[in-house]
DRENMAR-773480 format. One line per field, with one value per residue (C-alpha): residue in one letter; chain; x, y, z. Coordinates in Angstrom, 3 decimals. Layout:
N
code = c(A ...);
unit = c(A ...);
x = c(X ...);
y = c(Y ...);
z = c(Z ...);
// end
This chain:
126
code = c(X X X X X X X X X X X X X X X X X X X X X X X X X X X X X X X X X X X X X X X X X X X X X X X X X X X X X X X X X X X X X X X X X X X X X X X X X X X X X X X X X X X X X X X X X X X X X X X X X X X X X X X X X X X X X X X X X X X X X X X X X X X X X X);
unit = c(A A A A A A A A A A A A A A A A A A A A A A A A A A A A A A A A A A A A A A A A A A A A A A A A A A A A A A A A A A A A A A A A A A A A A A A A A A A A A A A A A A A A A A A A A A A A A A A A A A A A A A A A A A A A A A A A A A A A A A A A A A A A A A);
x = c(0.000 2.775 5.981 9.345 9.613 12.906 11.272 9.096 12.110 14.169 11.584 12.092 15.834 16.245 14.496 16.724 13.824 14.754 12.643 12.320 10.226 7.994 5.008 6.334 6.784 3.123 2.035 4.261 2.769 -0.756 0.275 1.741 -1.571 -3.322 -0.788 -0.820 -4.626 -4.784 -2.341 -4.315 -7.543 -5.927 -4.655 -8.161 -9.581 -6.842 -7.519 -3.934 -4.244 -0.541 -0.285 -3.625 -2.389 1.042 -0.308 -3.003 -0.367 1.823 -1.084 -1.790 1.903 1.854 -1.323 0.218 3.219 0.879 -0.651 2.808 3.887 0.795 1.553 -1.568 0.124 0.636 -2.301 -4.954 -8.396 -7.246 -4.595 -7.122 -9.616 -6.972 -5.980 -9.570 -9.904 -6.656 -7.654 -10.965 -9.092 -7.034 -10.289 -11.649 -8.557 -8.603 -12.262 -11.613 -8.965 -10.743 -14.126 -12.827 -14.669 -13.430 -15.781 -13.864 -10.591 -12.399 -13.770 -10.309 -8.746 -11.404 -10.589 -6.871 -7.495 -9.387 -6.722 -3.998 -5.857 -6.496 -2.896 -1.512 -3.831 -2.904 0.839 1.276 3.117 2.840);
y = c(0.000 2.441 2.591 3.809 7.553 9.238 12.642 11.545 9.924 13.076 15.233 13.280 12.779 16.555 16.798 14.088 11.721 8.049 6.058 2.417 1.396 2.707 1.692 3.879 6.762 6.608 6.649 9.685 11.459 10.805 12.148 15.217 15.996 15.747 18.060 20.624 20.633 21.332 24.220 25.603 25.396 27.211 29.925 30.247 30.734 33.253 35.172 34.622 34.474 33.894 30.908 29.472 29.464 28.146 25.174 24.403 24.357 22.031 19.570 19.786 19.165 15.982 14.756 15.509 13.393 10.582 10.665 10.612 7.493 5.476 2.478 1.628 -1.408 -3.015 -1.462 -1.730 -0.580 0.418 2.749 4.287 4.755 6.405 8.721 9.952 10.235 12.185 14.540 15.180 16.008 18.581 20.152 20.190 21.906 24.480 25.221 25.276 27.936 29.989 29.974 30.014 26.759 24.820 21.940 21.152 20.923 18.591 16.467 16.063 15.291 12.676 10.939 10.933 9.663 6.724 6.154 6.213 3.731 1.404 1.728 0.914 -2.070 -3.386 -2.806 -3.177 0.154 1.961);
z = c(0.000 0.876 -1.131 0.015 0.034 0.567 0.971 3.902 5.499 4.847 6.630 9.822 9.319 9.110 12.462 13.951 14.474 14.467 12.032 12.888 9.887 7.103 9.265 12.094 9.637 8.569 12.220 12.818 9.785 11.085 14.505 12.797 11.100 14.461 16.153 13.360 13.145 16.884 16.443 13.480 15.472 18.422 16.057 14.614 18.117 18.930 15.718 14.565 10.788 10.115 12.477 11.287 7.714 8.721 10.698 8.121 5.398 7.484 7.818 4.099 3.343 5.413 3.738 0.347 1.373 2.456 -1.036 -2.611 -0.715 -1.578 -3.756 -5.816 -7.380 -4.001 -2.132 -4.861 -3.810 -0.318 -1.740 -4.140 -1.286 0.880 -1.964 -2.234 1.542 1.839 -0.986 0.765 3.999 2.097 0.876 4.431 5.781 3.009 3.768 7.516 7.139 4.482 6.235 9.838 10.518 13.558 12.793 9.592 11.551 13.958 11.117 9.609 12.994 13.711 10.429 11.227 14.768 13.279 10.623 13.279 15.493 12.553 11.357 14.810 15.104 11.659 11.886 15.658 15.782 19.105);
// end
């Protein structure tokens, strides 16, 4: 489902984060979306436009990377489903920021919480 991606690995290597496996990397990317969405939502509440846009863009960048590392040849229908789901999350985040809509940040975060739980269960990554 997920192929090797040097760019995703590089992101964490640049931040001196030890990567144990590609499965661990995906879990870390999901966690990153959750953290950045929480920061964007806080910035929205605080009325900080610059930080809201910054954190929203960081979440979108991670989701874009998740799309890039999908491997449709290996993952088949699941990879295609995830690609559509990820693209929808990017739309939600764009709308959340543009329309100052906390509920869209929450909707995206709920999806990534579920994805993270399912990923951990499937791959046994803590």
